[in-house]
C-alpha positions as a Markdown table, in Angstrom:
| # | Residue | x | y | z |
|---|---|---|---|---|
| 1 | Unk | 31.1 | 173.2 | 120.3 |
| 2 | Unk | 34.5 | 174.6 | 119.4 |
| 3 | Unk | 35.7 | 171.2 | 118.2 |
| 4 | Unk | 32.7 | 170.9 | 115.9 |
| 5 | Unk | 33.4 | 174.3 | 114.4 |
| 6 | Unk | 37.0 | 173.4 | 113.8 |
| 7 | Unk | 35.9 | 170.2 | 112.2 |
| 8 | Unk | 33.5 | 172.1 | 109.9 |
| 9 | Unk | 36.3 | 174.5 | 109.0 |
| 10 | Unk | 38.5 | 171.5 | 108.1 |
| 11 | Unk | 35.9 | 170.1 | 105.9 |
| 12 | Unk | 35.5 | 173.4 | 104.1 |
| 13 | Unk | 39.2 | 173.6 | 103.6 |
| 14 | Unk | 39.0 | 170.2 | 101.8 |
| 15 | Unk | 36.5 | 171.6 | 99.3 |
| 16 | Unk | 37.8 | 172.5 | 95.8 |
| 17 | Unk | 36.4 | 176.0 | 95.7 |
| 18 | Unk | 36.7 | 176.4 | 91.9 |
| 19 | Unk | 34.8 | 173.1 | 91.4 |
| 20 | Unk | 32.2 | 174.3 | 93.9 |
| 21 | Unk | 31.6 | 177.5 | 92.0 |
| 22 | Unk | 31.4 | 175.6 | 88.7 |
| 23 | Unk | 28.9 | 173.1 | 90.1 |
| 24 | Unk | 26.9 | 176.0 | 91.6 |
| 25 | Unk | 26.8 | 177.9 | 88.3 |
| 26 | Unk | 25.9 | 174.9 | 86.2 |
| 27 | Unk | 23.1 | 173.9 | 88.7 |
| 28 | Unk | 21.8 | 177.5 | 88.6 |
| 29 | Unk | 21.6 | 177.2 | 84.8 |
| 30 | Unk | 19.6 | 174.0 | 84.8 |
| 31 | Unk | 16.2 | 175.7 | 84.6 |
| 32 | Unk | 17.4 | 177.6 | 81.4 |
| 33 | Unk | 18.8 | 174.4 | 80.0 |
| 34 | Unk | 15.5 | 172.6 | 80.5 |
| 35 | Unk | 13.8 | 175.1 | 78.2 |
| 36 | Unk | 15.8 | 173.4 | 75.3 |
| 37 | Unk | 14.3 | 170.5 | 73.4 |
| 38 | Unk | 15.5 | 167.3 | 74.9 |
| 39 | Unk | 17.4 | 166.2 | 71.8 |
| 40 | Unk | 19.2 | 169.6 | 71.7 |
| 41 | Unk | 20.1 | 169.3 | 75.4 |
| 42 | Unk | 21.4 | 165.9 | 74.9 |
| 43 | Unk | 23.5 | 167.1 | 71.9 |
| 44 | Unk | 24.8 | 170.0 | 74.0 |
| 45 | Unk | 25.8 | 167.9 | 77.0 |
| 46 | Unk | 27.1 | 165.1 | 74.7 |
| 47 | Unk | 29.6 | 167.6 | 73.3 |
| 48 | Unk | 31.4 | 167.8 | 76.7 |
| 49 | Unk | 34.6 | 166.0 | 76.1 |
| 50 | Unk | 35.0 | 162.8 | 78.1 |
| 51 | Unk | 38.0 | 163.0 | 80.5 |
| 52 | Unk | 40.5 | 160.3 | 80.7 |
| 53 | Unk | 40.5 | 157.6 | 83.3 |
| 54 | Unk | 38.2 | 158.6 | 86.2 |
| 55 | Unk | 39.9 | 159.7 | 89.4 |
| 56 | Unk | 38.0 | 158.4 | 92.5 |
| 57 | Unk | 39.1 | 161.5 | 94.5 |
| 58 | Unk | 37.7 | 163.8 | 91.8 |
| 59 | Unk | 34.4 | 161.9 | 91.7 |
| 60 | Unk | 34.1 | 162.3 | 95.5 |
| 61 | Unk | 34.9 | 166.0 | 95.2 |
| 62 | Unk | 32.1 | 166.4 | 92.6 |
| 63 | Unk | 29.6 | 164.6 | 94.9 |
| 64 | Unk | 30.7 | 166.7 | 97.9 |
| 65 | Unk | 30.2 | 169.9 | 95.9 |
| 66 | Unk | 26.9 | 168.8 | 94.6 |
| 67 | Unk | 25.7 | 168.0 | 98.1 |
| 68 | Unk | 26.8 | 171.5 | 99.3 |
| 69 | Unk | 25.1 | 173.2 | 96.4 |
| 70 | Unk | 21.8 | 171.4 | 96.9 |
| 71 | Unk | 21.9 | 172.0 | 100.7 |
| 72 | Unk | 22.9 | 175.7 | 100.7 |
| 73 | Unk | 22.1 | 177.0 | 97.2 |
| 74 | Unk | 18.5 | 177.9 | 97.7 |
| 75 | Unk | 16.7 | 180.0 | 96.4 |
| 76 | Unk | 19.0 | 180.1 | 93.4 |
| 77 | Unk | 19.3 | 176.3 | 93.0 |
| 78 | Unk | 16.3 | 174.2 | 92.6 |
| 79 | Unk | 16.5 | 170.9 | 94.6 |
| 80 | Unk | 15.4 | 167.9 | 92.7 |
| 81 | Unk | 16.5 | 165.1 | 90.5 |
| 82 | Unk | 16.7 | 167.2 | 87.3 |
| 83 | Unk | 19.2 | 169.6 | 88.8 |
| 84 | Unk | 21.2 | 166.8 | 90.5 |
| 85 | Unk | 21.1 | 164.5 | 87.5 |
| 86 | Unk | 22.0 | 167.0 | 84.8 |
| 87 | Unk | 24.8 | 168.6 | 86.9 |
| 88 | Unk | 26.3 | 165.3 | 87.9 |
| 89 | Unk | 26.1 | 163.9 | 84.3 |
| 90 | Unk | 28.0 | 167.0 | 83.0 |
| 91 | Unk | 30.7 | 166.9 | 85.7 |
| 92 | Unk | 31.1 | 163.1 | 85.8 |
| 93 | Unk | 31.6 | 163.1 | 82.0 |
| 94 | Unk | 34.2 | 165.7 | 82.3 |
| 95 | Unk | 35.9 | 163.7 | 85.0 |
| 96 | Unk | 36.0 | 160.6 | 82.7 |
| 97 | Unk | 33.2 | 158.7 | 84.5 |
| 98 | Unk | 31.1 | 156.6 | 82.2 |
| 99 | Unk | 27.5 | 157.4 | 83.2 |
| 100 | Unk | 24.1 | 157.5 | 81.4 |
| 101 | Unk | 21.4 | 159.9 | 82.4 |
| 102 | Unk | 18.0 | 158.2 | 82.4 |
| 103 | Unk | 14.5 | 159.8 | 82.5 |
| 104 | Unk | 11.5 | 157.8 | 83.5 |
| 105 | Unk | 7.8 | 158.1 | 84.5 |
| 106 | Unk | 5.5 | 156.0 | 86.7 |
| 107 | Unk | 3.2 | 156.1 | 89.7 |
| 108 | Unk | 4.0 | 156.7 | 93.3 |
| 109 | Unk | 0.8 | 155.4 | 94.9 |
| 110 | Unk | -2.0 | 157.1 | 93.0 |
| 111 | Unk | 0.1 | 160.0 | 91.9 |
| 112 | Unk | 1.9 | 160.2 | 88.5 |
| 113 | Unk | 5.5 | 161.1 | 88.9 |
| 114 | Unk | 8.7 | 161.5 | 86.9 |
| 115 | Unk | 12.3 | 161.0 | 87.9 |
| 116 | Unk | 15.8 | 161.1 | 86.4 |
| 117 | Unk | 18.8 | 159.1 | 87.6 |
| 118 | Unk | 22.3 | 158.2 | 86.6 |
| 119 | Unk | 23.3 | 154.7 | 85.6 |
| 120 | Unk | 26.8 | 153.2 | 85.5 |
| 121 | Unk | 27.4 | 149.8 | 84.0 |
| 122 | Unk | 23.7 | 149.3 | 83.6 |
| 123 | Unk | 22.9 | 149.9 | 87.3 |
| 124 | Unk | 21.6 | 153.0 | 89.1 |
| 125 | Unk | 24.5 | 155.1 | 90.4 |
| 126 | Unk | 24.3 | 157.2 | 93.5 |
| 127 | Unk | 20.7 | 156.4 | 94.1 |
| 128 | Unk | 19.3 | 155.3 | 97.5 |
| 129 | Unk | 16.6 | 153.1 | 95.9 |
| 130 | Unk | 16.6 | 151.5 | 92.5 |
| 131 | Unk | 14.3 | 153.9 | 90.5 |
| 132 | Unk | 13.7 | 151.3 | 87.7 |
| 133 | Unk | 11.3 | 149.5 | 90.0 |
| 134 | Unk | 9.0 | 152.5 | 90.0 |
| 135 | Unk | 9.8 | 154.4 | 86.8 |
| 136 | Unk | 9.7 | 153.1 | 83.3 |
| 137 | Unk | 12.6 | 154.6 | 81.3 |
| 138 | Unk | 11.4 | 157.0 | 78.6 |
| 139 | Unk | 14.6 | 158.6 | 77.5 |
| 140 | Unk | 18.4 | 158.2 | 78.0 |
| 141 | Unk | 21.4 | 160.4 | 77.5 |
| 142 | Unk | 24.1 | 157.8 | 76.8 |
| 143 | Unk | 27.6 | 158.0 | 78.2 |
| 144 | Unk | 29.3 | 158.0 | 74.8 |
| 145 | Unk | 29.4 | 160.9 | 72.4 |
| 146 | Unk | 26.5 | 161.5 | 69.9 |
| 147 | Unk | 26.7 | 159.0 | 67.1 |
| 148 | Unk | 28.2 | 156.3 | 69.3 |
| 149 | Unk | 26.8 | 152.9 | 70.0 |
| 150 | Unk | 25.1 | 154.3 | 73.1 |
| 151 | Unk | 23.4 | 157.0 | 71.1 |
| 152 | Unk | 22.2 | 154.5 | 68.6 |
| 153 | Unk | 20.7 | 152.5 | 71.5 |
| 154 | Unk | 18.9 | 155.6 | 72.7 |
| 155 | Unk | 17.4 | 156.1 | 69.2 |
| 156 | Unk | 15.6 | 152.8 | 69.7 |
| 157 | Unk | 14.0 | 154.1 | 72.9 |
| 158 | Unk | 12.5 | 157.1 | 71.0 |
| 159 | Unk | 10.6 | 154.9 | 68.5 |
């Protein structure tokens, strides 16, 4: 028991507290952000400057913080793909990781459902199961800035 408590403390010491607070605050703001029109939300998130070359340690730190926020942030943090997807998209872009945020809809059995997920290099990123098998892509926030080739590609999806 004492060993597991020490191990837990060691893990907490490894967490970037400032990053954890930033992830928490952004995730808490997601319901307000979702009140914006989707094009305005894309514009707002697309204005986040892309960082330089992605640091794998920073990407792992972002993933750890996101997991903690989703596990321990209730009732202030809504669990779900929108909170996770928007938050990771924002922080990964800032860290220089080239990811797209995809929104899709489909059927899970007889129930209509929607989902959002990240893609990197045209493949789902940090997803347990490939969502493209179930959900038809309806909208995409590209990795590049608004007006880039990725944004032009997205315009084709809207037509």
